C-alpha positions in Angstrom: 0.0 0.0 0.0 1.4 3.5 -0.9 3.0 5.3 2.0 1.3 8.5 0.8 -2.1 6.9 1.3 -1.3 5.9 4.9 0.2 9.4 5.5 -3.0 10.9 4.2 -5.0 8.7 6.7 -2.9 10.1 9.6 -3.5 13.6 8.3 -7.2 13.0 8.1 -7.3 12.0 11.7 -5.0 14.8 12.8 -6.6 17.7 10.9 -10.1 16.6 11.7 -9.4 15.9 15.4 -11.2 19.0 16.6 -14.4 17.1 15.7 -13.1 14.0 17.7 -12.7 16.1 20.8 -16.4 17.0 20.7 -17.2 13.3 20.6 -14.6 11.7 22.9 -13.4 14.6 25.1 -15.9 13.9 27.9 -15.0 10.2 28.3 -11.3 10.9 28.2 -11.7 13.5 31.0 -13.6 11.0 33.1 -11.0 8.4 32.7 -8.2 10.8 33.6 -9.6 12.3 36.8 -7.0 11.7 39.5 -6.2 12.7 43.1 -2.9 10.9 43.6 0.2 10.0 41.7 -0.6 6.3 41.9 -4.2 6.8 40.7 -2.8 9.1 37.9 -0.6 6.2 36.6 -3.5 3.8 36.9 -5.9 6.1 35.0 -3.4 6.7 32.3 -3.3 3.0 31.6 -7.2 3.1 31.3 -6.9 6.0 28.9 -4.4 4.1 26.7 -6.5 1.0 26.7 -9.6 3.0 25.8 -7.6 4.4 22.8 -6.5 0.8 21.8 -10.2 -0.3 21.9 -11.3 2.7 19.8 -8.6 2.3 17.2 -9.2 -1.5 17.0 -12.8 -0.7 16.3 -11.8 1.6 13.4 -9.5 -1.0 12.1 -12.2 -3.7 12.2 -14.6 -1.4 10.3 -11.8 -0.8 7.8 -11.5 -4.5 7.1 -15.2 -4.9 6.7 -15.6 -2.0 4.2 -12.5 -3.2 2.4 -14.2 -6.5 1.8 -17.3 -4.8 0.5 -15.1 -2.7 -1.8 -13.4 -5.8 -3.1 -16.8 -7.2 -4.0 -17.6 -4.0 -5.9 -14.2 -4.2 -7.6 -15.0 -7.6 -8.9 -18.2 -6.1 -10.4 -16.1 -3.3 -12.0 -18.0 -0.9 -9.9 -15.1 0.5 -7.8 -15.2 3.9 -9.6 -18.6 4.4 -8.0 -17.2 3.9 -4.5 -14.3 6.2 -5.3 -16.7 8.9 -6.5 -18.5 8.6 -3.2 -15.2 8.8 -1.4 -14.3 12.0 -3.2 -17.7 13.6 -2.5 -17.5 12.7 1.2 -14.0 14.3 1.4 -15.4 17.5 -0.2 -18.4 17.4 2.2 -16.0 17.1 5.1 -14.0 20.1 3.9 -17.2 22.2 3.8 -18.2 20.8 7.2 -15.0 21.6 9.0 -14.9 25.2 7.9 -18.7 25.6 8.6 -19.5 26.3 5.0 -22.1 23.4 4.7 -23.4 21.0 7.2 -24.5 18.2 4.9 -22.5 15.6 6.8 -24.7 16.2 9.8 -27.5 14.3 8.1 -25.2 11.3 7.8 -24.4 11.6 11.5 -28.1 11.7 12.3 -28.5 8.5 10.4 -25.7 6.9 12.4 -27.5 7.9 15.6 -30.1 5.3 14.8 -27.5 2.6 15.2 -25.9 4.3 18.2 -29.2 4.3 20.1 -29.1 0.5 20.0 -25.4 0.2 21.0 -25.0 3.0 23.5 -27.0 1.2 26.3 -24.1 -1.3 26.4 -21.7 1.4 27.6 -23.8 2.0 30.7 -22.5 -1.4 32.0 -19.0 -0.1 31.6 -19.3 3.2 33.4 -17.7 4.2 35.6 -14.6 2.5 34.3 -12.8 0.7 37.1 -10.5 -1.8 35.3 -8.6 -2.3 32.1 -11.2 -4.6 30.5 -13.9 -2.0 30.9 -11.7 0.7 29.4 -10.8 -1.6 26.4 -14.5 -2.5 25.8 -15.6 1.1 26.2 -13.1 2.2 23.6 -14.4 -0.5 21.2 -18.0 0.7 21.7 -17.0 4.4 21.3 -15.7 3.6 17.8 -19.4 3.3 16.8 -20.2 6.9 17.7 -21.9 8.7 14.8 -19.1 10.9 13.5 -18.8 12.5 10.1 -15.0 12.3 10.2 -15.1 8.6 10.7 -17.7 8.1 8.0 -15.6 10.2 5.6 -12.5 8.1 6.4 -14.5 4.8 6.0 -15.7 6.1 2.6 -12.1 6.5 1.5 -11.2 3.1 3.0 -14.1 1.5 1.1 -12.8 2.9 -2.2 -9.5 1.1 -1.7 -11.2 -2.2 -2.5 -9.0 -4.4 -0.3 -9.6 -5.5 3.3 -5.9 -5.3 4.4 -5.3 -1.9 2.8 -8.6 -0.5 4.2 -7.9 -1.8 7.7 -4.4 -0.3 7.5 -5.9 3.0 6.4 -8.4 3.2 9.3 -5.6 2.2 11.8 -3.5 5.1 10.6 -6.6 7.4 10.8 -7.0 6.3 14.4 -3.4 7.1 15.1 -3.9 10.5 13.6 -6.7 11.3 16.1 -4.5 10.4 19.2 -2.9 13.8 19.8 -6.3 15.4 20.3 -8.0 12.5 22.2 -5.1 11.2 24.4 -5.1 14.2 26.7 -7.8 15.7 28.9 -8.5 18.7 31.0 -6.6 21.9 30.2 -4.4 20.1 27.6 -7.5 18.9 25.7 -9.1 22.4 25.9 -5.9 24.0 24.5 -5.7 21.5 21.6 -9.4 22.1 20.9 -8.9 25.9 20.8 -5.9 25.5 18.5 -7.7 23.2 16.1 -10.8 25.5 16.0 -8.8 28.6 15.1 -10.0 30.0 11.7 -6.6 29.6 10.1 -6.2 26.0 11.2 -9.8 25.1 10.2 -9.1 26.7 6.8 -5.9 24.6 6.3 -7.8 21.5 7.4 -10.6 22.2 5.0 -8.3 22.8 2.1 -6.5 19.5 2.7 -9.8 17.6 2.6 -11.0 19.6 -0.4 -7.8 18.9 -2.4 -7.9 15.3 -1.4 -11.5 15.0 -2.6 -11.0 16.8 -5.9 -7.9 14.8 -6.6 -9.8 11.5 -6.0 -12.4 12.6 -8.5 -9.7 13.8 -10.9 -8.0 10.4 -10.9 -11.3 8.7 -11.7 -12.8 10.8 -14.4 -9.8 12.7 -15.9 -6.9 10.5 -15.1 -8.5 7.6 -16.9 -9.2 5.2 -13.9 -12.9 4.9 -14.8 -12.1 4.0 -18.3 -9.6 1.5 -17.1 -12.2 -0.3 -15.0 -14.5 -0.5 -18.0 
């Protein structure tokens, strides 16, 4: 798999991480509350295992959509998925810079699934051990999130389970700087990521990536190749 694609996955997670903080910031804070050095060390292990569970969940989703993409590829319909991927990236660009909130409708659809899954998290809160932290992270990967859906759309277009799983794993790694810390550190990162200049750079990255994806399909000759 091309290194540039995996690097793009990390950047997707990193530049879109302001959205991740809105989703996961509360749970990270609750896992990180401490009153002693010993408890601090213990809670940091819970935070790390939560992150492992979350990224494992993304990786699993990547493998699943990659398998679906492979089926489409065998039907010579992969350009359709890549078109969807490009459009999702453009929609994410507009969403991040608050130009258009179309992705919010996709998130609302995801909430229908989340309503069925979220009750399971009640049995894991408050988190008291490593197993609970790992399972909670796995469940939190199902949160309705436009950034995750956009990344899954791109992973779907890769048409290969291994490549798609690797893409989503790298995406998860990219979200770590924003979601690994809590309290004042988290607030500082969130303020930084929400600055107009940073939002604009992030939006332009998603926009260029989306336009390039469509360019490769329809002007670069990939669609004709598949036919």
